C-alpha positions as CSV (number, residue, x, y, z in Angstrom):
1,M,127.9,113.6,91.2
2,Y,129.3,113.2,87.8
3,P,131.6,116.2,87.0
4,M,132.5,117.0,83.5
5,N,136.2,116.0,83.8
6,E,135.2,112.6,85.2
7,W,132.4,111.3,82.9
8,L,131.2,107.7,83.4
9,Y,131.1,105.0,80.8
10,T,128.1,102.7,80.7
11,A,127.4,99.3,79.2
12,E,124.6,96.8,79.1
13,G,124.6,93.0,78.9
14,G,122.4,90.1,79.7
15,F,122.1,86.4,80.1
16,E,119.5,83.6,80.0
17,A,119.5,81.4,83.1
18,A,117.5,79.2,85.3
19,R,117.4,79.4,89.1
20,R,115.9,77.6,92.0
21,N,114.2,79.3,95.0
22,G,111.2,78.6,97.3
23,R,108.9,78.5,94.2
24,G,111.0,75.8,92.5
25,L,113.0,75.8,89.3
26,H,112.3,78.6,86.8
27,G,114.0,80.9,84.3
28,H,114.7,84.5,83.5
29,S,116.1,86.8,80.9
30,F,118.4,88.9,83.1
31,A,119.6,92.3,82.1
32,V,122.7,94.1,83.6
33,R,123.8,97.7,83.3
34,V,127.0,98.9,84.7
35,R,128.8,102.3,85.1
36,A,132.5,102.7,85.4
37,D,135.0,105.5,85.8
38,N,136.8,106.7,82.7
39,H,140.4,106.5,84.1
40,P,142.7,103.6,83.1
41,P,142.4,100.7,82.8
42,A,138.7,101.2,82.0
43,G,139.2,101.9,78.3
44,D,135.9,103.2,76.9
45,H,132.3,102.1,76.7
46,E,133.1,99.3,74.1
47,T,135.9,98.0,76.3
48,L,133.5,98.0,79.3
49,S,130.8,96.2,77.2
50,A,133.3,93.5,76.2
51,T,134.5,93.0,79.7
52,L,130.9,92.8,81.0
53,T,130.1,90.1,78.4
54,Q,133.1,88.0,79.6
55,C,132.1,88.5,83.2
56,L,128.5,87.3,82.6
57,A,129.5,84.3,80.5
58,P,129.5,81.8,83.4
59,L,125.8,82.6,84.0
60,D,124.5,82.4,80.5
61,Y,122.4,79.3,79.9
62,A,123.3,78.0,83.3
63,L,121.7,77.2,86.6
64,V,122.4,80.4,88.6
65,N,122.6,78.5,91.9
66,D,125.6,76.6,90.6
67,V,127.5,79.9,90.4
68,V,125.8,81.9,93.2
69,E,124.4,79.6,95.8
70,T,121.3,81.5,96.8
71,G,120.5,82.7,93.3
72,A,119.0,85.9,94.8
73,D,119.1,89.2,92.9
74,P,121.3,91.0,95.5
75,D,123.8,88.2,95.7
76,L,123.9,88.0,91.9
77,A,124.6,91.7,91.6
78,C,127.3,91.5,94.2
79,W,128.9,88.6,92.3
80,I,128.9,90.6,89.1
81,H,130.4,93.6,90.9
82,G,133.2,91.3,92.2
83,R,133.9,89.8,88.8
84,L,134.2,93.3,87.2
85,A,136.5,94.4,90.0
86,E,138.7,91.3,89.5
87,A,138.9,92.4,85.8
88,A,140.3,95.7,87.0
89,V,137.1,97.6,86.0
90,P,136.7,100.8,88.1
91,V,133.0,100.0,88.5
92,R,130.7,102.6,90.1
93,R,127.4,100.9,89.7
94,V,125.8,97.6,88.9
95,A,122.1,97.3,88.1
96,L,120.5,93.9,87.7
97,R,117.0,93.4,86.3
98,S,115.7,89.9,86.8
99,A,112.2,90.7,85.3
100,P,110.6,93.7,83.6
101,D,109.0,94.8,86.9
102,R,111.9,94.4,89.4
103,G,115.6,94.7,90.0
104,V,118.4,95.8,92.3
105,V,121.1,98.4,92.2
106,L,124.5,98.4,93.9
107,E,126.2,101.8,93.8
108,A,129.1,103.0,96.0
109,G,128.3,100.3,98.6
110,A,124.7,101.3,98.9
111,W,121.8,99.1,97.8
112,R,118.4,99.9,96.2
113,A,115.7,97.7,94.9
114,W,112.8,98.7,92.7
115,R,109.4,97.6,91.5
116,R,107.6,98.8,88.4
117,F,103.8,99.2,87.9
118,R,101.6,100.4,85.1
119,F,98.2,102.0,85.0
120,E,96.0,103.6,82.3
121,A,94.4,106.9,83.1
122,A,93.1,110.2,81.8
123,H,94.0,113.7,82.9
124,R,94.1,117.4,81.9
125,L,96.2,120.2,83.3
126,P,94.0,123.2,84.2
127,H,96.7,125.9,84.6
128,V,98.6,125.6,81.3
129,P,98.5,128.5,78.8
130,A,95.5,128.6,76.4
131,G,96.1,126.2,73.4
132,H,98.5,123.9,75.2
133,P,97.7,120.3,74.3
134,C,97.8,119.2,77.9
135,G,94.9,121.5,78.7
136,R,92.7,119.1,76.8
137,M,91.5,115.9,78.4
138,H,93.7,113.2,77.2
139,G,95.4,110.0,78.6
140,H,98.6,108.1,79.1
141,G,99.8,104.6,79.9
142,F,101.6,105.7,83.1
143,E,104.5,103.7,84.6
144,V,105.5,104.1,88.2
145,I,108.8,102.8,89.6
146,L,109.2,102.6,93.4
147,E,112.7,102.5,94.7
148,A,113.6,101.4,98.2
149,E,116.9,101.4,100.1
150,A,118.3,99.6,103.0
151,A,118.9,101.4,106.3
152,A,122.3,101.7,107.9
153,G,123.3,98.5,109.7
154,E,120.9,96.2,107.8
155,A,122.0,93.3,105.6
156,A,121.8,95.7,102.8
157,G,120.9,93.8,99.6
158,E,118.3,91.6,101.3
159,A,116.9,94.6,103.2
160,A,116.5,96.8,100.2
161,W,114.7,93.9,98.4
162,A,112.3,93.4,101.3
163,R,111.6,97.1,101.5
164,A,110.8,97.2,97.8
165,E,108.4,94.3,98.3
166,A,106.7,96.2,101.2
167,A,106.4,99.2,98.9
168,A,104.8,97.0,96.3
169,R,102.2,95.8,98.8
170,A,101.4,99.3,99.8
171,W,101.0,100.2,96.1
172,R,98.1,97.8,95.6
173,P,95.2,100.1,96.8
174,L,96.7,102.9,94.7
175,Q,96.7,100.8,91.6
176,E,93.0,100.2,92.1
177,Q,92.4,103.9,92.6
178,L,94.5,105.0,89.6
179,H,93.9,102.3,86.9
180,H,91.1,103.2,84.4
181,H,90.3,106.5,86.2
182,C,90.6,110.2,85.6
183,L,93.4,111.7,87.7
184,N,91.5,115.0,88.0
185,D,88.9,113.3,90.2
186,F,91.4,113.4,93.1
187,L,94.3,115.7,91.9
188,E,93.4,119.3,91.1
189,N,96.5,119.6,88.8
190,P,97.8,116.1,87.9
191,T,101.2,116.8,86.4
192,S,103.8,114.1,86.6
193,E,105.5,115.9,89.5
194,M,102.3,116.4,91.5
195,L,101.3,112.7,90.9
196,A,104.7,111.6,92.1
197,A,104.3,113.7,95.3
198,W,100.8,112.3,95.8
199,I,102.0,108.8,95.5
200,W,104.9,109.5,97.9
201,A,102.7,111.0,100.5
202,R,100.5,107.8,100.5
203,L,103.2,105.2,100.4
204,E,106.0,106.7,102.6
205,P,104.2,106.0,105.9
206,E,103.5,102.4,104.9
207,A,106.8,101.7,103.1
208,P,109.9,102.4,105.3
209,G,113.0,102.9,103.2
210,L,111.1,104.4,100.2
211,A,113.8,106.4,98.4
212,R,112.3,107.6,95.1
213,V,109.0,107.6,93.2
214,R,109.5,107.7,89.4
215,V,106.5,108.6,87.2
216,H,106.8,108.1,83.4
217,E,104.0,109.7,81.4
218,T,105.4,108.2,78.2
219,E,108.5,106.3,77.1
220,H,110.1,109.6,76.3
221,S,109.6,111.6,79.5
222,G,109.3,111.2,83.2
223,C,109.9,112.7,86.6
224,V,111.6,111.7,89.9
225,F,110.6,112.7,93.5
226,D,112.6,111.7,96.5
227,G,110.5,113.4,99.2
228,R,112.4,116.7,98.8
229,R,113.6,117.3,95.3
230,Y,112.0,117.0,91.9
231,A,113.8,116.1,88.7
232,I,112.6,115.3,85.2
233,W,114.1,113.7,82.1
234,K,113.3,114.0,78.4
235,A,114.5,111.5,75.8
236,Q,115.8,112.7,72.4
237,R,117.4,110.9,69.4
238,F,119.4,111.7,66.3
239,E,121.0,109.7,63.5
240,A,124.6,110.6,62.5
241,A,127.8,109.3,60.9
242,T,131.1,109.0,62.8
243,R,134.5,107.5,62.9
244,L,137.2,107.3,65.6
245,R,140.4,109.1,64.9
246,D,143.9,107.7,65.9
247,V,142.9,104.1,66.4
248,A,144.3,100.9,65.0
249,A,142.9,99.9,61.6
250,G,140.0,97.4,61.8
251,S,141.3,95.3,58.9
252,A,144.4,94.6,61.0
253,G,142.4,93.2,63.9
254,G,142.3,96.6,65.7
255,D,139.4,98.9,66.4
256,R,136.8,98.7,63.6
257,R,135.4,102.1,64.6
258,D,138.2,103.8,62.7
259,R,136.0,103.0,59.6
260,L,133.2,105.4,58.6
261,H,130.1,104.2,60.2
262,G,127.0,105.5,62.0
263,H,124.7,105.2,65.0
264,G,121.1,105.9,66.0
265,Y,122.1,107.9,69.1
266,R,119.7,108.0,72.0
267,L,120.0,110.4,74.9
268,R,118.2,111.6,78.0
269,L,118.4,115.2,79.3
270,H,118.0,115.3,83.1
271,L,116.9,118.5,84.7
272,V,116.6,119.6,88.4
273,K,114.5,122.7,89.2
274,D,112.1,123.9,91.9
275,L,108.5,123.2,91.3
276,D,106.5,126.0,89.7
277,A,103.8,126.8,92.3
278,V,101.1,127.6,89.6
279,L,101.9,125.2,86.8
280,G,102.8,122.3,89.1
281,W,105.8,121.2,87.2
282,T,109.5,121.8,87.1
283,V,109.9,122.4,83.3
284,D,107.4,121.7,80.5
285,Y,108.6,118.7,78.6
286,G,107.7,120.6,75.4
287,D,109.9,123.5,76.4
288,V,112.8,121.1,77.0
289,K,112.4,119.7,73.5
290,R,112.2,123.2,72.0
291,A,115.3,124.4,73.9
292,F,117.3,121.4,72.7
293,E,116.2,121.7,69.1
294,P,119.2,123.8,67.9
295,V,121.6,121.3,69.2
296,L,119.6,118.4,67.7
297,R,119.6,120.1,64.3
298,R,123.3,120.5,64.3
299,L,123.8,116.8,64.9
300,D,121.0,115.0,63.2
301,H,121.9,113.4,59.8
302,Y,125.4,114.9,59.7
303,P,128.9,113.5,59.8
304,L,130.0,114.3,63.3
305,Y,133.7,114.4,62.5
306,E,133.1,117.5,60.4
307,I,131.8,119.5,63.4
308,D,134.2,121.6,65.3
309,G,135.2,119.9,68.5
310,L,133.9,116.4,67.5
311,E,136.8,115.4,65.1
312,D,138.0,112.6,67.3
313,G,134.6,110.7,67.1
314,A,134.7,109.7,70.8
315,V,131.3,109.3,72.5
316,A,132.6,111.0,75.6
317,T,133.7,114.0,73.5
318,L,130.2,114.1,72.0
319,G,128.5,113.9,75.4
320,R,130.5,116.8,76.8
321,W,129.9,118.8,73.6
322,I,126.1,118.3,74.1
323,V,126.3,119.4,77.7
324,A,128.2,122.5,76.9
325,R,125.8,123.6,74.2
326,T,122.6,122.7,76.0
327,L,123.4,124.3,79.3
328,P,122.9,127.9,78.2
329,Q,119.4,127.1,76.9
330,L,118.6,124.8,79.9
331,P,120.5,126.0,82.9
332,W,118.8,123.4,85.1
333,L,120.5,120.6,83.2
334,S,122.0,118.1,85.6
335,R,123.1,115.3,83.4
336,V,123.1,113.9,79.9
337,D,123.0,110.1,79.2
338,L,124.2,109.4,75.7
339,Y,124.0,106.0,74.0
340,E,125.4,104.7,70.7
341,R,123.4,101.6,71.2
342,P,121.1,100.4,74.0
343,G,122.8,101.0,77.3
344,C,126.2,101.5,75.9
345,G,127.7,105.1,76.0
346,V,128.5,107.8,78.5
347,I,127.0,109.8,81.3
348,C,128.1,113.5,81.5
349,A,127.1,116.4,83.7
350,P,128.0,120.0,84.2
351,E,130.9,120.5,86.6
352,E,129.8,120.5,90.3
353,R,126.3,119.4,89.5
354,G,124.8,116.1,90.5
355,G,122.3,113.9,88.5
356,P,118.8,112.9,89.6
């Protein structure tokens, strides 16, 4: 749960490194995303980003096994978490991606591991209103992410990793069934949500520890199913000018963000809602985009510091402002992820409401 008065800062970093395992010596481009509480001494998202860069420095262009003996993803994530804690970062979550199709997450002492797959398929939605574009036969490059978690009492990181590998093995016959096929041949109403539930029903008996199935129709939208609850997300973007108020002058070696500058802001709107029994989705992605349009118009290609409530230029202020103005139009809003640059920004949510 991410209440409004306790937003999280998020930052992203990476390193190039070699490691040695049972397959021999090889290399990776590792990516790391972290979330941290906003209370002192966390600073803000830029402070978190700088600290993360320092913590990852011993791994960059190094042999990982010289730093973390096993070189395994769970042990690496644990080491990074420890380094951040030593740097007094109130870290909530560490996510390590060792390849585009796999990674691990350590959050609040719990472990998850994930595997990503892609298939190309056609579909149409038979119950949408007349004229809706999804009523026509069309197609997507779907991505599916399978998340697995360790059971209580297991060696958590290693167990989550093994369970994700088991889910990947169980996925293979589904990949054959889905790739280069029409989803309507075996799903009467193949929305993202119905597809996620269909995948869950087939994998869960074969993959103990399966925690979530994520289905991305496009790079801008997707859904999540955990066996009980559905959630969706919709990506948006806007370009705007900003400047931080009441910070040290950049020319004196302080914070350069006091200068007039700008960002290509990226955000994700997360929503949780019961499934519509007829339409087979939670909320139409198009309806989410239309509901957010008034907020987007107020921000896109404007100086944010001239907008009431955004004078301080802080990304956390902007995130909470967006939540407050979006919630009346989208009462199912559970979370907003807002980034000034890739992976670097805040996560805000309505009070007393958890994210997907």
